[in-house]
C-alpha positions in Angstrom: 7.0 24.2 7.1 4.6 25.0 9.7 2.3 21.8 9.4 5.9 19.6 9.4 6.4 21.7 13.0 3.1 20.8 13.9 3.7 17.0 13.3 7.1 16.6 14.9 5.8 18.6 18.0 3.4 15.8 18.2 5.5 13.0 17.1 4.7 11.4 21.0 1.2 11.2 20.4 1.7 9.8 17.0 4.5 7.0 17.8 2.2 6.3 21.0 -0.7 5.7 18.7 0.9 3.6 16.3 2.6 1.5 19.1 -0.7 1.0 21.2 -2.4 0.3 17.2 0.3 -2.7 16.6 0.1 -4.1 20.1 -3.7 -4.1 20.1 -3.7 -6.1 16.7 -2.0 -9.3 18.9 -3.0 -8.3 22.5 -5.3 -11.1 23.1 -3.7 -13.9 21.2 -1.5 -16.7 22.3 0.9 -16.3 19.5 0.9 -12.7 19.9 3.3 -10.7 17.0 4.5 -14.4 15.9 1.2 -14.0 13.4 2.8 -11.2 11.6 5.7 -13.6 10.8 3.4 -16.7 10.0 0.6 -15.3 8.2 3.3 -13.7 4.7 5.4 -16.5 5.5 2.5 -19.0 4.3 1.5 -16.8 1.6 4.9 -16.7 0.5 4.9 -20.7 0.6 1.7 -21.2 -0.9 2.8 -19.1 -4.0 6.2 -21.1 -4.0 4.5 -24.8 -3.6 1.3 -24.6 -5.5 2.1 -21.9 -8.4 5.7 -23.2 -8.7 6.2 -27.1 -8.1 2.3 -28.2 -8.5 0.9 -25.9 -11.3 4.3 -25.7 -12.7 3.4 -21.8 -13.2 5.6 -20.1 -15.9 5.9 -15.7 -17.1 6.4 -16.1 -20.9 9.5 -13.8 -21.0 11.5 -14.8 -17.6 13.0 -18.2 -16.7 13.7 -19.3 -13.4 12.1 -21.8 -11.3 10.4 -19.3 -8.3 10.1 -16.4 -11.0 6.4 -16.4 -10.8 6.3 -16.6 -7.1 8.7 -13.9 -6.9 6.5 -11.7 -9.6 3.1 -12.9 -7.4 4.7 -11.4 -3.9 6.3 -8.3 -5.5 3.1 -7.4 -6.6 0.7 -8.4 -4.1 2.7 -7.1 -1.3 3.0 -3.6 -2.9 -0.7 -3.4 -3.8 -1.0 -4.5 -0.2 0.7 -1.4 1.4 -1.6 0.7 -1.2 -5.0 -0.7 -0.5 -4.4 -0.8 3.8 -3.3 3.0 3.1 -6.5 3.6 1.3 -9.2 1.2 3.1 -7.3 2.5 6.7 -7.8 6.6 5.5 -11.1 6.4 4.2 -12.2 5.3 7.4 -10.1 7.2 9.8 -12.1 10.1 10.6 -15.3 7.7 11.6 -13.3 5.1 13.5 -11.6 7.9 15.7 -14.8 10.3 15.8 -14.4 10.4 19.6 -10.9 11.1 19.9 -11.8 14.2 17.0 -14.3 15.3 19.1 -13.1 15.1 23.0 -9.5 16.1 22.1 -7.8 19.1 21.0 -4.9 18.0 18.5 -3.9 18.5 14.7 -6.3 16.2 12.8 -3.2 15.7 10.6 -1.6 13.3 12.5 -4.5 10.9 11.6 -3.1 10.7 8.1 0.2 10.1 9.4 -0.6 7.4 12.0 -2.1 5.5 8.9 1.0 5.7 6.7 3.4 4.4 9.7 1.5 1.7 10.9 0.9 0.7 7.0 4.6 0.8 6.8 5.5 -1.1 9.7 3.0 -3.7 8.6 4.8 -3.7 5.5 8.1 -3.7 6.9 7.7 -7.0 8.6 6.1 -8.7 5.6 8.8 -7.6 3.1 11.4 -8.2 5.5 10.3 -12.5 5.2 10.0 -11.9 1.7 13.4 -10.7 1.3 14.8 -13.6 3.1 12.9 -15.6 0.4 14.8 -13.8 -2.2 18.2 -14.6 -0.6 17.3 -18.2 -0.1 16.5 -18.0 -4.0 19.5 -16.3 -5.2 17.3 -13.2 -6.2 18.0 -10.5 -3.8 18.7 -7.3 -6.5 21.8 -6.0 -4.4 21.9 -2.2 -4.5 19.3 -1.8 -6.9 17.4 -2.3 -4.0 17.5 1.4 -3.6 15.1 2.0 -6.5 12.1 0.5 -4.6 12.4 3.5 -2.0 10.8 6.7 -4.8 8.4 3.6 -5.9 6.9 3.0 -2.3 7.1 6.6 -1.6 5.4 7.5 -4.7 2.6 4.8 -3.8 2.1 6.0 -0.2 1.2 9.5 -1.4 -1.2 7.9 -4.0 -2.9 6.1 -1.2 -3.1 8.5 1.4 -4.1 11.0 -1.3 -7.1 9.0 -2.7 -7.6 7.8 0.9 -7.9 11.7 2.2 -10.5 12.3 -0.2 -12.4 9.2 0.2 -12.4 9.7 4.1 -14.0 13.3 3.6 -16.6 11.9 1.4 -17.2 8.6 3.6 -18.2 11.1 6.5 -21.0 12.8 4.6 -22.0 9.7 2.7 -21.5 6.5 4.1 -22.3 4.3 0.9 -18.4 5.6 -0.1 -17.0 3.0 1.9 -18.5 0.2 0.5 -18.5 1.5 -3.2 -14.8 1.5 -2.8 -13.9 -1.9 -1.7 -15.8 -3.1 -4.7 -13.7 -0.8 -6.9 -10.7 -2.1 -5.2 -11.6 -5.4 -6.1 -12.3 -4.6 -10.3 -9.1 -2.2 -9.7 -6.8 -5.5 -8.2 -8.1 -7.9 -11.0 -7.5 -5.0 -13.9 -3.6 -4.5 -12.5 -1.5 -7.2 -13.9 -0.8 -8.6 -10.8 -1.5 -12.6 -10.7 -1.1 -12.4 -14.4 1.5 -11.2 -16.8 0.8 -7.8 -18.8 2.1 -10.0 -21.9 -1.0 -11.7 -22.1 -3.2 -9.2 -22.7 -4.7 -8.3 -26.0 -2.7 -5.3 -27.4 -5.8 -2.9 -27.4 -6.3 -3.6 -23.4 -2.3 -3.9 -22.9 -2.5 0.2 -24.1 -4.9 1.1 -21.7 -2.6 0.0 -18.8 -0.6 3.1 -19.1 -3.9 5.0 -17.5 -3.7 2.6 -14.5 -1.5 4.0 -12.1 -0.9 0.7 -9.9 -0.5 -1.1 -12.9 2.9 1.3 -13.3 4.0 0.9 -9.5 3.4 -2.6 -9.3 5.1 -3.5 -12.6 8.6 -1.5 -11.2 8.4 -3.7 -8.2 7.7 -6.9 -10.2 10.7 -5.6 -12.8 13.3 -4.8 -9.8 12.8 -8.3 -8.6 12.4 -10.2 -11.4 15.6 -8.8 -13.2 17.3 -7.1 -10.6 18.0 -4.4 -12.8 16.5 -0.8 -12.1 13.7 -0.2 -14.1 13.1 3.1 -16.4 12.0 5.1 -13.2 11.1 8.1 -15.6 7.4 6.1 -15.9 6.5 7.1 -12.6 6.7 10.8 -13.3 2.9 10.6 -14.3 2.1 8.6 -11.5 4.0 10.9 -9.1 2.0 14.0 -10.4 -1.4 12.6 -10.0 -0.5 11.5 -6.4 0.5 15.2 -5.5 -2.7 16.4 -7.0 -4.3 13.7 -4.9 -2.9 15.1 -2.1 -3.3 18.4 -2.1 -6.6 17.7 -3.1 -7.6 15.4 -0.3 -5.7 18.0 2.4 -8.1 21.0 0.3 -11.0 19.1 1.1 -10.2 17.8 4.6 -9.4 21.4 5.6 -12.3 23.3 4.3 -14.7 20.7 5.8 -13.3 19.6 9.0 -15.9 22.0 11.1 -18.6 20.6 9.3 -17.1 17.0 9.9 -16.8 17.2 13.4 -20.7 17.9 13.5 -21.6 14.9 11.6 -19.7 13.2 13.3 
């Protein structure tokens, strides 16, 4: 509770940092924040036109003209939230080295800033995706609430893993380079651009050990069918996310003094 009170006391610093980061991203751009709409809109358009219209891509067990586009968007958008949190968390201490050295503030604010910034970016892109679903007649209605626990677990998993990598990255800079390669392999070993049903049975069984396959699969099921999937599948992933968060913050608290010297 004391940690939460500390973060609440620093809410001005946290929100101000998120705002400055959001504004600086488009400060010298002619179109400014319009790019936040153009980029995801272009992505959705490509998935719809190329895969649904030109390539006539279809999912084996789902009917619908835009089913494959929805499958792609649901998987890649949620994967993007996870990878943004992981990649930014693993560099957050290095990127804020001057801030950490010069200012006296709770270092736990930095992961919170990463999470809020990632959620803000995701929120804009997701809003456009919702408009696309409404136009396609595939909006899941009130069943959309099932997305909240799924995204919550995804955020905890991302920040937990990111904090572990972030601490190690301060002392071993190869960690940042290696994690990018691992995330690329992880992306293609997760059923995002292909359905799990096309995998051999032996490979499909291994997907139960891939936490992101579970999380993105829940999101894809929700948007494709409009029904709430079995959320008990998320319990093992939740346990893993909690363990990673505990381990990540343990490493941080144990080595924060050494990290300041190393930075």
